[in-house]
C-alpha positions as CSV (number, residue, x, y, z in Angstrom):
1,X,-37.6,-44.5,34.5
2,X,-35.2,-41.9,33.3
3,X,-34.4,-43.9,30.1
4,X,-38.0,-44.1,29.2
5,X,-38.5,-40.4,29.8
6,X,-35.5,-39.6,27.7
7,X,-36.5,-41.8,24.9
8,X,-40.0,-40.3,25.0
9,X,-38.7,-36.7,24.9
10,X,-36.4,-37.5,22.0
11,X,-39.3,-39.1,20.1
12,X,-41.5,-36.1,20.9
13,X,-38.9,-33.6,19.8
14,X,-38.2,-35.4,16.5
15,X,-42.0,-35.7,15.8
16,X,-42.7,-32.0,16.5
17,X,-39.6,-30.6,14.8
18,X,-40.1,-29.7,11.2
19,X,-36.4,-29.4,10.5
20,X,-34.7,-32.3,8.7
21,X,-31.0,-32.8,7.9
22,X,-31.5,-31.4,4.4
23,X,-33.1,-28.2,5.8
24,X,-30.2,-27.6,8.2
25,X,-27.6,-27.4,5.4
26,X,-29.6,-25.1,3.1
27,X,-29.2,-21.3,3.6
28,X,-32.2,-19.5,5.1
29,X,-32.1,-16.6,2.7
30,X,-30.2,-15.8,-0.5
31,X,-26.7,-14.4,-0.3
32,X,-26.4,-10.7,-1.0
33,X,-25.7,-9.7,-4.6
34,X,-22.0,-9.0,-5.4
35,X,-21.0,-5.4,-5.2
36,X,-20.6,-3.6,-8.5
37,X,-17.2,-2.1,-9.1
38,X,-17.0,1.6,-8.6
39,X,-16.7,3.7,-11.8
40,X,-13.3,5.3,-12.0
41,X,-12.7,8.3,-14.2
42,X,-9.9,7.5,-16.7
43,X,-7.8,10.6,-17.0
44,X,-5.0,9.2,-19.1
45,X,-6.7,9.6,-22.5
46,X,-6.7,13.4,-21.8
47,X,-2.9,13.3,-22.1
48,X,-3.4,12.3,-25.7
49,X,-6.4,14.5,-26.5
50,X,-5.1,17.8,-25.2
51,X,-2.0,17.9,-27.5
52,X,-4.1,16.8,-30.5
53,X,-6.6,19.5,-29.8
54,X,-3.9,22.1,-29.5
55,X,-2.3,21.0,-32.7
56,X,-5.7,21.2,-34.5
57,X,-6.4,24.6,-33.0
58,X,-3.0,26.3,-33.8
59,X,-1.9,24.4,-37.0
60,X,-5.3,24.0,-38.7
61,X,-4.8,27.2,-40.8
62,X,-1.7,25.9,-42.5
63,X,-2.6,24.3,-45.8
64,X,0.7,23.6,-47.5
65,X,0.6,21.3,-50.4
66,X,3.8,19.6,-51.4
67,X,4.5,17.7,-54.5
68,X,7.3,15.2,-54.8
69,X,9.1,14.3,-58.0
70,X,11.5,11.5,-58.3
71,X,14.4,13.6,-59.7
72,X,13.9,17.0,-58.0
73,X,12.7,16.0,-54.5
74,X,9.7,17.7,-52.8
75,X,8.7,21.3,-53.2
76,X,5.7,23.4,-52.0
77,X,3.1,24.3,-54.6
78,X,1.2,27.0,-52.7
């Protein structure tokens, strides 16, 4: 009697259950999107830009024109 009852319950559970073997292996919802990397301020280009800016600010007024000759070397014209 127990065997018949067990077989009947197993058949009833498989008939009423909507889940199949393929459904059990598939995820229920999509995985979360990957996190975007945080934007980090790059400060090292300032190490180059600050001296260049200072040179332009302080040396910009000097307009020396030099001419070079093959025999006499270089000399300033202005």
